[in-house]
C-alpha positions in Angstrom: 1.1 32.3 27.5 -2.2 33.6 26.1 -1.9 31.3 23.1 -1.1 28.4 25.3 -4.3 29.1 27.3 -6.2 29.4 24.1 -5.0 26.0 22.9 -5.8 24.5 26.3 -9.3 25.9 26.4 -10.0 24.9 22.8 -8.8 21.4 23.5 -11.0 21.2 26.6 -14.0 22.5 24.6 -13.4 19.8 22.0 -13.0 17.1 24.6 -16.2 18.2 26.5 -18.1 18.2 23.2 -17.1 14.5 22.7 -18.0 13.6 26.3 -21.3 15.5 26.4 -22.6 14.5 23.0 -21.0 11.1 22.4 -23.4 9.8 19.7 -23.5 13.1 17.8 -19.8 13.5 17.9 -19.1 9.9 17.0 -21.4 10.2 13.9 -19.7 13.5 13.0 -16.3 12.0 13.3 -17.2 8.8 11.5 -16.6 10.3 8.0 -13.2 11.6 9.0 -12.4 8.2 10.7 -13.5 6.2 7.6 -11.5 8.5 5.3 -8.3 8.4 7.3 -8.8 4.6 7.8 -9.2 4.0 4.1 -6.2 6.1 3.1 -3.9 4.7 5.8 -5.1 1.1 5.1 -4.3 1.4 1.4 -0.9 2.9 2.2 -0.2 0.0 4.6 -1.2 -2.7 2.1 0.6 -1.0 -0.8 3.8 -0.3 1.2 3.9 -3.9 2.6 3.3 -5.4 -0.9 5.8 -3.2 -2.5 8.5 -4.0 0.1 7.6 -7.7 -0.1 7.8 -7.7 -3.9 11.0 -5.7 -4.1 12.6 -7.8 -1.5 12.2 -10.8 -3.7 14.3 -8.9 -6.3 17.1 -8.3 -3.9 18.7 -11.6 -4.9 19.2 -10.0 -8.4 21.7 -7.2 -9.2 20.2 -4.3 -11.0 22.7 -4.4 -13.7 22.1 -8.1 -14.7 20.4 -8.5 -18.1 18.1 -11.4 -19.0 17.9 -12.7 -22.6 14.5 -14.3 -23.0 11.7 -15.1 -25.4 9.2 -12.8 -23.8 9.7 -9.1 -22.9 8.9 -7.8 -19.4 6.5 -5.2 -20.7 2.8 -5.0 -20.8 0.1 -2.8 -22.4 -2.7 -2.7 -24.8 -0.4 -3.0 -27.8 1.4 -6.1 -26.5 2.0 -8.2 -29.6 1.9 -11.6 -27.9 1.2 -13.4 -31.2 4.6 -12.3 -32.4 6.5 -13.3 -29.3 4.9 -16.7 -29.1 6.6 -17.7 -32.4 10.0 -17.0 -31.0 12.5 -19.7 -30.0 13.5 -20.2 -26.4 17.1 -19.5 -25.6 19.2 -22.6 -25.1 22.4 -23.8 -23.4 24.2 -23.7 -26.7 23.1 -20.0 -27.1 24.6 -19.3 -23.7 27.9 -21.0 -24.5 28.3 -19.1 -27.7 27.4 -15.9 -26.1 29.9 -16.5 -23.3 32.7 -17.0 -25.9 31.9 -13.7 -27.7 31.0 -11.2 -25.0 33.9 -8.9 -24.1 32.0 -6.7 -21.6 30.4 -9.5 -19.6 31.8 -10.8 -16.4 29.4 -13.8 -16.2 27.0 -15.5 -18.6 24.7 -18.1 -17.0 21.7 -20.2 -18.0 18.5 -21.0 -16.2 15.5 -23.2 -17.0 12.5 -23.5 -14.6 9.7 -26.0 -14.3 7.3 -27.2 -11.6 7.4 -30.7 -10.4 7.6 -33.0 -7.4 10.5 -34.6 -5.4 10.7 -37.9 -3.5 12.9 -39.4 -0.9 12.1 -42.9 0.3 8.4 -43.0 1.2 8.1 -39.2 1.4 7.0 -37.0 -1.5 6.6 -33.2 -1.9 4.6 -31.6 -4.7 4.7 -28.0 -5.9 8.4 -27.8 -6.1 10.3 -25.4 -8.4 13.0 -27.3 -10.3 15.8 -24.9 -11.6 18.4 -26.2 -14.0 21.3 -23.7 -13.9 24.9 -23.5 -15.0 27.9 -23.0 -12.7 27.9 -19.2 -13.2 24.5 -18.9 -11.5 25.8 -17.7 -8.1 27.6 -14.8 -9.8 24.3 -13.3 -10.9 21.9 -14.6 -8.3 22.6 -14.2 -4.5 22.4 -17.7 -3.0 22.4 -18.4 0.7 23.4 -22.0 1.2 23.3 -22.9 4.9 24.7 -26.5 4.6 26.9 -27.9 1.8 28.0 -26.2 -1.3 27.2 -25.2 -4.9 28.2 -27.5 -7.7 31.6 -27.0 -9.4 32.3 -26.1 -13.1 33.3 -29.7 -13.8 30.2 -31.1 -12.2 28.1 -28.6 -14.2 29.8 -29.4 -17.5 29.5 -33.2 -17.1 25.9 -33.0 -15.9 26.4 -34.8 -12.6 23.2 -36.0 -10.8 23.5 -33.7 -7.9 21.1 -31.2 -6.3 20.8 -28.3 -3.8 17.4 -28.3 -2.1 15.4 -25.7 -0.2 14.8 -25.6 3.5 11.2 -26.6 3.3 12.0 -29.6 1.1 14.8 -30.8 3.5 12.5 -30.5 6.5 9.6 -32.3 4.7 11.7 -35.1 3.3 14.3 -35.6 6.0 13.1 -33.7 9.1 15.9 -32.6 11.4 18.4 -35.0 9.9 21.3 -33.7 7.8 20.1 -33.9 4.1 23.6 -33.8 2.7 24.7 -36.9 0.8 21.1 -38.2 0.9 19.4 -39.3 -2.2 16.3 -37.7 -3.8 14.4 -38.6 -6.9 12.8 -36.3 -9.6 10.9 -37.9 -12.4 12.6 -41.2 -11.8 16.1 -39.8 -11.8 18.1 -40.2 -8.6 20.2 -37.2 -7.4 22.6 -36.7 -4.5 22.0 -33.7 -2.2 25.1 -31.6 -1.9 23.6 -28.5 -0.3 20.6 -27.0 1.6 19.5 -23.4 1.3 18.9 -21.3 4.4 15.3 -20.7 5.3 13.9 -17.5 3.6 10.3 -17.6 4.6 7.2 -17.3 2.5 5.5 -14.3 1.0 2.5 -13.6 -1.1 4.7 -13.8 -4.2 6.7 -16.9 -3.7 8.7 -19.0 -1.2 12.1 -17.9 -2.4 14.3 -21.0 -2.5 12.5 -22.8 0.4 10.7 -25.0 -2.1 13.2 -25.0 -4.9 15.7 -27.6 -6.2 18.8 -26.6 -8.2 20.4 -29.1 -10.6 23.1 -28.7 -13.2 21.7 -27.6 -16.5 23.3 -30.4 -18.4 21.6 -32.9 -16.1 18.3 -30.9 -16.1 17.7 -31.8 -19.8 17.0 -35.4 -18.6 14.1 -34.3 -16.4 12.9 -31.1 -17.9 11.7 -29.7 -21.2 13.7 -26.7 -22.3 11.0 -25.6 -24.7 9.7 -22.9 -22.3 10.8 -20.9 -19.3 14.5 -20.5 -20.2 16.7 -17.5 -19.8 20.3 -16.4 -20.2 21.6 -14.0 -17.5 24.5 -11.7 -18.3 26.4 -9.6 -15.7 28.6 -6.8 -16.8 32.2 -6.3 -15.9 33.0 -3.6 -13.4 32.7 -0.1 -15.0 30.5 -1.3 -17.9 27.1 0.3 -18.0 23.9 -1.5 -18.7 23.5 0.4 -22.0 27.0 -0.7 -23.2 26.4 -4.3 -22.2 23.0 -4.3 -23.8 24.3 -2.9 -27.1 27.0 -5.6 -27.3 24.6 -8.3 -26.2 22.1 -7.5 -28.9 24.8 -7.4 -31.5 26.4 -10.7 -30.5 23.1 -12.5 -30.0 21.8 -11.4 -33.4 24.9 -12.9 -34.9 24.3 -16.1 -32.9 20.7 -16.3 -34.2 22.0 -15.4 -37.7 19.5 -12.5 -38.1 19.8 -10.3 -41.2 20.2 -6.5 -40.7 16.5 -5.8 -41.5 15.1 -8.6 -39.5 13.6 -7.9 -36.1 15.1 -9.3 -32.9 13.7 -12.8 -32.1 14.6 -12.3 -28.4 14.1 -9.8 -25.6 16.6 -8.1 -23.3 15.0 -7.6 -19.9 16.3 -5.9 -16.7 15.0 -6.0 -13.2 14.4 -2.2 -13.3 11.6 -2.9 -15.9 9.7 -4.9 -13.3 10.2 -2.4 -10.5 9.0 0.4 -12.7 5.8 -1.6 -13.6 5.3 -2.3 -9.9 5.8 1.4 -9.1 3.2 2.4 -11.7 0.7 -0.2 -10.4 1.1 0.8 -6.7 0.8 4.5 -7.6 -2.6 3.8 -9.3 -3.7 1.8 -6.2 -2.6 4.7 -3.9 -4.6 7.1 -6.0 -7.6 4.8 -5.7 -7.2 4.9 -1.9 -7.0 8.7 -2.0 -10.1 8.8 -4.2 -12.2 6.7 -1.8 -10.8 8.3 1.3 -11.3 11.9 0.1 -15.0 11.3 -0.5 -15.3 9.9 3.0 -13.4 12.8 4.5 -15.6 15.4 2.7 -18.6 13.8 4.3 -16.8 14.0 7.6 -16.0 17.7 7.0 -19.7 18.5 6.5 -20.4 16.6 9.7 -17.7 18.5 11.6 -18.9 21.8 10.2 -22.4 21.0 11.4 -21.3 20.2 14.9 -19.2 23.3 14.9 -22.2 25.5 13.9 -24.1 23.9 16.8 -21.2 24.6 19.1 -21.2 28.3 18.0 -24.9 28.6 18.6 -24.6 27.0 22.1 -21.7 29.3 23.1 -23.0 32.5 21.5 -23.3 34.3 24.9 -19.8 33.1 25.9 -18.5 34.6 22.7 -20.2 37.9 23.5 -18.6 38.0 26.9 -15.2 37.2 25.5 -15.5 40.0 23.0 -16.8 42.4 25.7 -13.8 41.9 27.8 -11.4 42.5 24.9 -11.0 39.2 23.0 -10.2 40.0 19.4 -11.9 38.3 16.4 -8.7 36.5 15.6 -8.7 34.9 19.1 -12.3 33.7 18.6 -11.5 32.5 15.0 -8.5 30.6 16.2 -10.3 29.1 19.1 -13.0 27.5 17.0 -10.6 26.5 14.2 -8.4 24.7 16.8 -11.5 23.0 18.2 -12.4 21.7 14.7 -8.9 20.5 14.1 -8.9 18.8 17.5 -12.1 16.9 16.6 -10.6 15.7 13.3 -7.4 14.7 15.1 -9.4 12.6 17.5 -11.1 10.9 14.5 -7.6 10.3 12.9 -6.2 8.8 16.1 -9.2 6.4 16.4 -8.6 5.4 12.7 -4.9 4.9 13.3 -5.6 2.8 16.4 -7.9 0.6 14.3 -5.3 0.3 11.6 -2.6 -0.7 14.2 -5.0 -3.3 15.6 -5.6 -4.8 12.2 -1.9 -4.8 11.5 -1.2 -6.7 14.7 -3.9 -9.3 13.9 -2.7 -9.8 10.4 0.9 -10.2 11.4 -0.1 -12.6 14.2 -2.0 -14.8 11.8 1.0 -15.0 9.5 -0.9 -15.1 6.2 2.2 -14.5 4.1 2.4 -10.7 4.2 3.8 -8.6 7.0 1.8 -5.4 7.2 3.4 -2.2 8.5 2.5 1.5 8.7 5.4 3.8 7.9 5.9 6.8 10.1 5.6 9.0 7.0 2.1 7.6 6.4 1.1 8.5 9.9 2.3 12.0 9.4 0.3 12.2 6.2 -2.8 10.9 8.0 -2.5 13.5 10.7 -1.8 16.2 8.2 -5.0 15.3 6.3 -6.9 15.5 9.6 -5.5 18.9 10.3 -6.4 20.1 6.8 -9.9 18.7 7.2 -10.4 20.4 10.5 -9.3 23.8 9.1 -11.6 23.3 6.1 -14.6 22.2 8.2 -14.1 24.8 10.9 -13.5 27.8 8.8 -17.1 28.8 8.1 -18.3 28.3 11.7 -15.2 30.0 13.1 -15.7 33.1 10.8 -19.3 33.3 11.9 -18.3 33.3 15.6 -15.5 35.8 15.0 -17.9 38.3 13.3 -20.5 38.4 16.1 -21.1 41.7 17.7 -20.6 41.5 21.5 -23.9 43.1 22.6 -26.0 41.0 20.1 -24.2 37.8 21.1 -24.9 38.4 24.8 -28.5 39.1 24.2 -29.0 36.0 21.9 -29.4 33.7 24.9 -30.7 36.2 27.4 
Protein backbone atom coordinates (compact mmCIF):
# COMPACT_ATOMS: atom_id res chain seq x y z
CA UNK A 1 0.00 0.00 0.00
CA UNK A 2 2.87 2.37 0.78
CA UNK A 3 4.28 2.03 -2.72
CA UNK A 4 0.88 2.56 -4.25
CA UNK A 5 0.53 5.77 -2.27
CA UNK A 6 4.01 6.75 -3.43
CA UNK A 7 3.12 6.20 -7.05
CA UNK A 8 -0.14 8.10 -6.67
CA UNK A 9 1.54 11.06 -4.98
CA UNK A 10 4.34 11.14 -7.54
CA UNK A 11 1.85 11.08 -10.38
CA UNK A 12 -0.12 13.92 -8.79
CA UNK A 13 3.09 15.93 -8.30
CA UNK A 14 3.97 15.45 -11.97
CA UNK A 15 0.48 16.38 -13.10
CA UNK A 16 0.41 19.48 -10.85
CA UNK A 17 3.79 20.54 -12.27
CA UNK A 18 2.28 20.40 -15.75
CA UNK A 19 -0.83 22.35 -14.74
CA UNK A 20 0.93 25.01 -12.65
CA UNK A 21 3.80 25.65 -15.06
CA UNK A 22 2.34 24.81 -18.44
CA UNK A 23 4.78 26.77 -20.60
CA UNK A 24 7.86 25.65 -18.67
CA UNK A 25 6.73 22.05 -18.64
CA UNK A 26 5.78 22.11 -22.32
CA UNK A 27 9.19 23.47 -23.30
CA UNK A 28 10.85 20.89 -21.07
CA UNK A 29 8.84 18.07 -22.62
CA UNK A 30 9.33 19.34 -26.16
CA UNK A 31 12.66 17.57 -26.63
CA UNK A 32 11.25 14.24 -25.47
CA UNK A 33 8.14 14.76 -27.59
CA UNK A 34 10.19 15.54 -30.72
CA UNK A 35 12.52 12.60 -30.12
CA UNK A 36 9.72 10.08 -29.58
CA UNK A 37 7.82 11.59 -32.50
CA UNK A 38 10.80 11.25 -34.86
CA UNK A 39 11.60 7.68 -33.85
CA UNK A 40 7.97 6.53 -34.02
CA UNK A 41 7.35 8.38 -37.30
CA UNK A 42 10.37 6.74 -38.92
CA UNK A 43 9.22 3.36 -37.60
CA UNK A 44 5.71 3.93 -38.99
CA UNK A 45 6.96 4.94 -42.44
CA UNK A 46 9.57 2.17 -42.61
CA UNK A 47 7.18 -0.53 -41.42
CA UNK A 48 4.46 0.61 -43.82
CA UNK A 49 6.84 0.78 -46.78
CA UNK A 50 8.37 -2.56 -45.90
CA UNK A 51 4.97 -4.24 -45.61
CA UNK A 52 3.84 -2.59 -48.84
CA UNK A 53 6.93 -3.63 -50.78
CA UNK A 54 7.00 -7.15 -49.46
CA UNK A 55 3.28 -7.58 -50.13
CA UNK A 56 4.01 -6.97 -53.82
CA UNK A 57 6.34 -9.98 -53.70
CA UNK A 58 3.65 -12.24 -52.26
CA UNK A 59 2.59 -13.16 -55.78
CA UNK A 60 5.99 -14.83 -56.16
CA UNK A 61 7.09 -18.02 -54.46
CA UNK A 62 10.35 -17.74 -52.55
CA UNK A 63 11.77 -20.76 -54.34
CA UNK A 64 11.24 -19.46 -57.90
CA UNK A 65 14.48 -18.63 -59.73
CA UNK A 66 14.74 -15.94 -62.41
CA UNK A 67 17.18 -16.25 -65.31
CA UNK A 68 17.92 -12.72 -66.52
CA UNK A 69 20.52 -10.49 -68.09
CA UNK A 70 21.00 -8.30 -65.00
CA UNK A 71 21.65 -9.52 -61.43
CA UNK A 72 19.59 -8.24 -58.51
CA UNK A 73 22.57 -6.97 -56.60
CA UNK A 74 23.99 -3.53 -56.07
CA UNK A 75 27.11 -1.96 -54.65
CA UNK A 76 30.15 0.12 -55.42
CA UNK A 77 31.75 -2.72 -57.41
CA UNK A 78 28.72 -3.31 -59.65
CA UNK A 79 30.24 -4.06 -63.11
CA UNK A 80 27.36 -2.74 -65.20
CA UNK A 81 29.61 -2.37 -68.25
CA UNK A 82 30.01 -6.15 -68.28
CA UNK A 83 26.33 -6.93 -67.78
CA UNK A 84 25.17 -4.52 -70.48
CA UNK A 85 26.98 -6.63 -73.11
CA UNK A 86 25.02 -9.75 -72.23
CA UNK A 87 22.23 -11.12 -74.38
CA UNK A 88 18.64 -11.08 -73.18
CA UNK A 89 17.05 -14.46 -72.54
CA UNK A 90 14.65 -15.58 -75.25
CA UNK A 91 11.64 -17.82 -75.72
CA UNK A 92 13.90 -20.31 -77.47
CA UNK A 93 16.16 -20.37 -74.39
CA UNK A 94 13.10 -21.09 -72.26
CA UNK A 95 11.96 -23.93 -74.52
CA UNK A 96 15.38 -25.59 -74.52
CA UNK A 97 15.68 -25.15 -70.77
CA UNK A 98 12.26 -26.71 -70.22
CA UNK A 99 13.31 -29.78 -72.21
CA UNK A 100 16.53 -30.26 -70.21
CA UNK A 101 15.60 -29.43 -66.62
CA UNK A 102 14.94 -32.54 -64.51
CA UNK A 103 14.40 -30.80 -61.16
CA UNK A 104 12.06 -28.08 -62.42
CA UNK A 105 8.30 -28.32 -62.16
CA UNK A 106 7.61 -25.30 -64.39
CA UNK A 107 9.65 -23.14 -66.74
CA UNK A 108 7.97 -19.94 -67.95
CA UNK A 109 8.90 -16.86 -69.98
CA UNK A 110 8.03 -13.20 -69.45
CA UNK A 111 8.74 -10.01 -71.36
CA UNK A 112 7.57 -6.60 -70.16
CA UNK A 113 7.13 -3.27 -71.89
CA UNK A 114 5.18 -0.07 -71.28
CA UNK A 115 2.58 1.05 -73.75
CA UNK A 116 -1.01 2.07 -74.32
CA UNK A 117 -4.25 0.25 -75.03
CA UNK A 118 -7.34 1.33 -76.98
CA UNK A 119 -10.94 0.24 -77.31
CA UNK A 120 -13.23 2.17 -79.61
CA UNK A 121 -12.75 5.86 -78.87
CA UNK A 122 -11.19 5.20 -75.45
CA UNK A 123 -7.47 5.07 -74.83
CA UNK A 124 -5.37 4.37 -71.73
CA UNK A 125 -1.66 5.17 -71.44
CA UNK A 126 0.89 3.95 -68.94
CA UNK A 127 -0.08 0.32 -69.28
CA UNK A 128 2.29 -2.58 -68.54
CA UNK A 129 2.17 -5.11 -71.38
CA UNK A 130 3.37 -8.56 -70.28
CA UNK A 131 4.03 -11.29 -72.82
CA UNK A 132 4.05 -14.65 -71.01
CA UNK A 133 3.89 -18.36 -71.69
CA UNK A 134 1.20 -20.75 -70.45
CA UNK A 135 3.26 -21.82 -67.41
CA UNK A 136 3.10 -18.30 -65.98
CA UNK A 137 0.27 -18.99 -63.45
CA UNK A 138 2.38 -21.77 -61.91
CA UNK A 139 5.10 -19.32 -60.83
CA UNK A 140 3.06 -16.12 -60.36
CA UNK A 141 -0.13 -16.01 -58.30
CA UNK A 142 -2.87 -14.57 -60.52
CA UNK A 143 -6.31 -13.51 -59.34
CA UNK A 144 -8.61 -13.49 -62.37
CA UNK A 145 -12.07 -12.30 -61.35
CA UNK A 146 -13.82 -12.82 -64.68
CA UNK A 147 -12.81 -15.17 -67.48
CA UNK A 148 -9.77 -17.40 -67.70
CA UNK A 149 -6.07 -17.69 -68.49
CA UNK A 150 -5.05 -18.71 -72.02
CA UNK A 151 -4.48 -22.40 -72.75
CA UNK A 152 -1.28 -24.14 -73.84
CA UNK A 153 -2.51 -24.37 -77.44
CA UNK A 154 -3.46 -20.68 -77.52
CA UNK A 155 -0.05 -19.82 -76.12
CA UNK A 156 1.84 -22.03 -78.58
CA UNK A 157 -0.02 -20.65 -81.59
CA UNK A 158 0.21 -17.04 -80.43
CA UNK A 159 -3.51 -16.29 -80.47
CA UNK A 160 -4.44 -12.56 -80.32
CA UNK A 161 -6.05 -12.74 -76.87
CA UNK A 162 -5.50 -10.76 -73.68
CA UNK A 163 -6.23 -10.62 -69.97
CA UNK A 164 -6.61 -7.05 -68.77
CA UNK A 165 -6.38 -5.37 -65.37
CA UNK A 166 -9.28 -3.99 -63.36
CA UNK A 167 -8.41 -0.33 -63.98
CA UNK A 168 -8.11 -0.93 -67.72
CA UNK A 169 -11.49 -2.66 -67.87
CA UNK A 170 -13.15 0.15 -65.93
CA UNK A 171 -11.48 2.87 -68.01
CA UNK A 172 -12.25 1.33 -71.38
CA UNK A 173 -15.57 -0.43 -70.78
CA UNK A 174 -16.94 0.93 -67.51
CA UNK A 175 -19.29 -1.41 -65.69
CA UNK A 176 -19.91 -3.49 -68.80
CA UNK A 177 -18.50 -6.99 -69.07
CA UNK A 178 -15.14 -6.72 -70.82
CA UNK A 179 -14.98 -10.37 -71.84
CA UNK A 180 -15.12 -11.06 -75.56
CA UNK A 181 -14.63 -7.35 -76.24
CA UNK A 182 -11.89 -6.16 -78.57
CA UNK A 183 -8.91 -4.02 -77.58
CA UNK A 184 -6.01 -2.74 -79.65
CA UNK A 185 -2.30 -2.49 -78.83
CA UNK A 186 0.07 -0.96 -81.38
CA UNK A 187 -2.43 -1.54 -84.16
CA UNK A 188 -2.96 -5.20 -83.27
CA UNK A 189 -6.48 -6.29 -82.31
CA UNK A 190 -6.90 -8.66 -79.35
CA UNK A 191 -9.90 -10.37 -77.81
CA UNK A 192 -10.31 -10.01 -74.02
CA UNK A 193 -10.73 -13.40 -72.35
CA UNK A 194 -10.24 -12.38 -68.72
CA UNK A 195 -10.16 -9.50 -66.22
CA UNK A 196 -8.01 -9.41 -63.10
CA UNK A 197 -9.48 -8.67 -59.67
CA UNK A 198 -8.83 -5.21 -58.27
CA UNK A 199 -5.62 -5.16 -56.27
CA UNK A 200 -5.31 -1.48 -55.37
CA UNK A 201 -2.39 0.86 -55.87
CA UNK A 202 0.71 1.32 -53.77
CA UNK A 203 3.79 3.53 -53.84
CA UNK A 204 5.56 0.79 -55.78
CA UNK A 205 3.10 -0.24 -58.49
CA UNK A 206 -0.52 -0.98 -59.28
CA UNK A 207 -0.14 -4.75 -59.33
CA UNK A 208 -2.09 -6.10 -62.29
CA UNK A 209 -4.68 -3.29 -62.21
CA UNK A 210 -2.95 -1.55 -65.13
CA UNK A 211 -1.46 -4.62 -66.80
CA UNK A 212 -2.24 -6.61 -69.93
CA UNK A 213 -1.19 -10.23 -70.35
CA UNK A 214 -0.77 -11.63 -73.86
CA UNK A 215 0.70 -14.91 -75.14
CA UNK A 216 4.46 -14.64 -75.61
CA UNK A 217 4.30 -15.85 -79.21
CA UNK A 218 1.84 -13.07 -80.02
CA UNK A 219 3.78 -10.55 -77.95
CA UNK A 220 6.67 -10.60 -80.42
CA UNK A 221 4.41 -8.72 -82.87
CA UNK A 222 3.88 -5.76 -80.56
CA UNK A 223 6.97 -5.84 -78.36
CA UNK A 224 10.73 -5.79 -78.71
CA UNK A 225 12.27 -8.69 -76.79
CA UNK A 226 15.67 -6.99 -76.70
CA UNK A 227 15.18 -5.93 -73.07
CA UNK A 228 13.19 -6.77 -69.97
CA UNK A 229 12.90 -10.53 -70.54
CA UNK A 230 13.22 -13.26 -67.95
CA UNK A 231 12.82 -17.00 -67.55
CA UNK A 232 11.16 -18.20 -64.34
CA UNK A 233 11.90 -21.67 -63.00
CA UNK A 234 9.96 -23.32 -60.19
CA UNK A 235 11.44 -26.44 -58.55
CA UNK A 236 9.71 -29.74 -58.04
CA UNK A 237 8.51 -30.58 -54.55
CA UNK A 238 11.42 -31.52 -52.31
CA UNK A 239 14.04 -29.85 -54.52
CA UNK A 240 15.96 -27.07 -52.78
CA UNK A 241 16.81 -23.75 -54.39
CA UNK A 242 20.50 -24.66 -54.30
CA UNK A 243 19.96 -27.92 -56.17
CA UNK A 244 17.75 -26.21 -58.72
CA UNK A 245 20.26 -23.38 -59.18
CA UNK A 246 23.15 -25.78 -59.75
CA UNK A 247 21.24 -27.69 -62.45
CA UNK A 248 19.96 -24.46 -63.96
CA UNK A 249 23.43 -22.97 -64.31
CA UNK A 250 24.78 -26.17 -65.81
CA UNK A 251 21.99 -26.52 -68.38
CA UNK A 252 21.84 -22.87 -69.32
CA UNK A 253 25.59 -22.70 -69.84
CA UNK A 254 25.16 -25.63 -72.21
CA UNK A 255 22.34 -23.83 -74.03
CA UNK A 256 24.50 -20.72 -74.34
CA UNK A 257 27.45 -22.93 -75.44
CA UNK A 258 29.83 -21.41 -72.91
CA UNK A 259 33.27 -22.91 -72.49
CA UNK A 260 34.36 -24.16 -69.04
CA UNK A 261 36.56 -21.12 -68.38
CA UNK A 262 34.08 -18.56 -69.69
CA UNK A 263 32.03 -16.55 -67.22
CA UNK A 264 28.26 -16.89 -67.11
CA UNK A 265 26.55 -14.47 -69.49
CA UNK A 266 23.35 -14.59 -67.44
CA UNK A 267 22.26 -14.11 -63.83
CA UNK A 268 20.25 -16.32 -61.49
CA UNK A 269 18.07 -14.19 -59.24
CA UNK A 270 15.72 -15.03 -56.39
CA UNK A 271 13.14 -12.95 -54.56
CA UNK A 272 15.08 -13.37 -51.32
CA UNK A 273 17.85 -11.24 -52.83
CA UNK A 274 15.46 -8.30 -53.12
CA UNK A 275 14.02 -8.72 -49.65
CA UNK A 276 17.51 -8.86 -48.13
CA UNK A 277 18.41 -5.61 -49.93
CA UNK A 278 15.20 -4.02 -48.68
CA UNK A 279 15.91 -5.20 -45.13
CA UNK A 280 19.35 -3.61 -45.27
CA UNK A 281 17.95 -0.32 -46.61
CA UNK A 282 15.18 -0.16 -44.03
CA UNK A 283 17.63 -0.97 -41.25
CA UNK A 284 19.78 1.98 -42.27
CA UNK A 285 16.72 4.24 -42.36
CA UNK A 286 15.72 3.07 -38.89
CA UNK A 287 19.20 3.83 -37.56
CA UNK A 288 18.89 7.29 -39.10
CA UNK A 289 15.63 7.81 -37.24
CA UNK A 290 17.25 6.65 -34.00
CA UNK A 291 20.20 8.99 -34.58
CA UNK A 292 17.98 12.05 -35.01
CA UNK A 293 15.57 11.01 -32.27
CA UNK A 294 18.25 10.30 -29.67
CA UNK A 295 19.70 13.80 -30.05
CA UNK A 296 16.25 15.31 -29.53
CA UNK A 297 15.64 13.07 -26.53
CA UNK A 298 19.00 14.05 -24.98
CA UNK A 299 17.97 17.70 -25.24
CA UNK A 300 14.67 16.73 -23.62
CA UNK A 301 16.52 14.88 -20.84
CA UNK A 302 18.47 18.03 -19.97
CA UNK A 303 15.20 19.96 -19.91
CA UNK A 304 13.52 17.36 -17.70
CA UNK A 305 16.56 17.32 -15.39
CA UNK A 306 16.34 21.11 -15.14
CA UNK A 307 12.64 21.08 -14.22
CA UNK A 308 13.31 18.32 -11.69
CA UNK A 309 16.07 20.38 -10.01
CA UNK A 310 13.59 23.25 -9.80
CA UNK A 311 11.01 20.87 -8.31
CA UNK A 312 13.54 19.67 -5.71
CA UNK A 313 14.35 23.23 -4.72
CA UNK A 314 10.67 24.19 -4.46
CA UNK A 315 9.88 21.15 -2.30
CA UNK A 316 12.96 21.16 -0.10
CA UNK A 317 10.95 21.78 3.09
CA UNK A 318 8.49 19.02 2.19
CA UNK A 319 11.42 16.64 1.72
CA UNK A 320 12.72 17.62 5.17
CA UNK A 321 9.34 16.95 6.77
CA UNK A 322 9.06 13.58 5.03
CA UNK A 323 12.49 12.55 6.28
CA UNK A 324 11.74 13.85 9.78
CA UNK A 325 8.70 11.60 10.08
CA UNK A 326 10.63 8.53 8.93
CA UNK A 327 10.73 8.56 5.12
CA UNK A 328 13.81 6.73 3.87
CA UNK A 329 16.17 8.09 1.22
CA UNK A 330 15.00 5.29 -1.10
CA UNK A 331 11.44 6.58 -0.77
CA UNK A 332 12.48 10.14 -1.71
CA UNK A 333 14.69 8.87 -4.56
CA UNK A 334 11.92 6.75 -6.01
CA UNK A 335 9.39 9.56 -5.63
CA UNK A 336 11.38 11.98 -7.80
CA UNK A 337 12.43 9.30 -10.27
CA UNK A 338 8.82 8.35 -10.78
CA UNK A 339 7.92 12.00 -11.26
CA UNK A 340 10.58 12.37 -13.97
CA UNK A 341 9.39 9.17 -15.66
CA UNK A 342 5.79 10.41 -15.50
CA UNK A 343 6.78 13.67 -17.20
CA UNK A 344 8.56 11.79 -19.99
CA UNK A 345 5.59 9.46 -20.40
CA UNK A 346 3.32 12.49 -20.79
CA UNK A 347 5.63 13.73 -23.54
CA UNK A 348 5.63 10.29 -25.21
CA UNK A 349 1.83 10.10 -25.09
CA UNK A 350 1.51 13.53 -26.71
CA UNK A 351 3.97 12.42 -29.44
CA UNK A 352 2.06 9.17 -30.03
CA UNK A 353 -1.23 11.05 -30.27
CA UNK A 354 0.34 13.34 -32.88
CA UNK A 355 1.57 10.28 -34.82
CA UNK A 356 -1.87 8.67 -34.72
CA UNK A 357 -3.42 11.90 -36.01
CA UNK A 358 -0.96 12.01 -38.92
CA UNK A 359 -1.57 8.32 -39.68
CA UNK A 360 -5.32 8.96 -39.75
CA UNK A 361 -4.92 11.95 -42.08
CA UNK A 362 -2.55 10.13 -44.48
CA UNK A 363 -4.77 7.05 -44.65
CA UNK A 364 -7.84 9.22 -45.23
CA UNK A 365 -6.15 11.05 -48.11
CA UNK A 366 -5.28 7.69 -49.76
CA UNK A 367 -1.94 8.74 -51.28
CA UNK A 368 -0.90 5.18 -52.16
CA UNK A 369 0.56 4.13 -48.81
CA UNK A 370 -1.27 2.94 -45.74
CA UNK A 371 0.56 4.06 -42.61
CA UNK A 372 0.31 2.07 -39.42
CA UNK A 373 2.07 1.96 -36.09
CA UNK A 374 2.79 -1.52 -34.81
CA UNK A 375 2.07 -2.21 -31.12
CA UNK A 376 5.71 -3.22 -30.68
CA UNK A 377 6.78 0.26 -31.81
CA UNK A 378 4.50 1.87 -29.22
CA UNK A 379 6.10 -0.32 -26.55
CA UNK A 380 9.54 0.80 -27.76
CA UNK A 381 8.48 4.47 -27.63
CA UNK A 382 7.16 4.13 -24.09
CA UNK A 383 10.28 2.21 -23.05
CA UNK A 384 12.46 5.00 -24.42
CA UNK A 385 10.36 7.50 -22.46
CA UNK A 386 10.81 5.52 -19.24
CA UNK A 387 14.56 5.23 -19.82
CA UNK A 388 14.77 8.96 -20.55
CA UNK A 389 12.88 9.75 -17.35
CA UNK A 390 15.20 7.59 -15.27
CA UNK A 391 18.25 9.17 -16.88
CA UNK A 392 16.97 12.74 -16.51
CA UNK A 393 15.66 12.30 -12.98
CA UNK A 394 18.58 10.42 -11.45
CA UNK A 395 20.73 13.42 -10.48
CA UNK A 396 17.87 15.55 -9.02
CA UNK A 397 16.45 12.49 -7.22
CA UNK A 398 19.82 11.68 -5.66
CA UNK A 399 20.18 15.29 -4.55
CA UNK A 400 16.77 15.15 -2.87
CA UNK A 401 17.48 11.77 -1.26
CA UNK A 402 20.75 12.97 0.29
CA UNK A 403 19.27 16.03 2.00
CA UNK A 404 19.53 16.22 5.76
CA UNK A 405 16.08 16.64 7.39
CA UNK A 406 16.96 19.61 9.63
CA UNK A 407 18.82 21.53 6.92
CA UNK A 408 16.01 20.83 4.43
CA UNK A 409 13.33 22.20 6.79
CA UNK A 410 15.42 25.29 7.52
CA UNK A 411 16.08 25.98 3.81
CA UNK A 412 12.73 27.69 3.22
CA UNK A 413 12.15 28.84 6.77
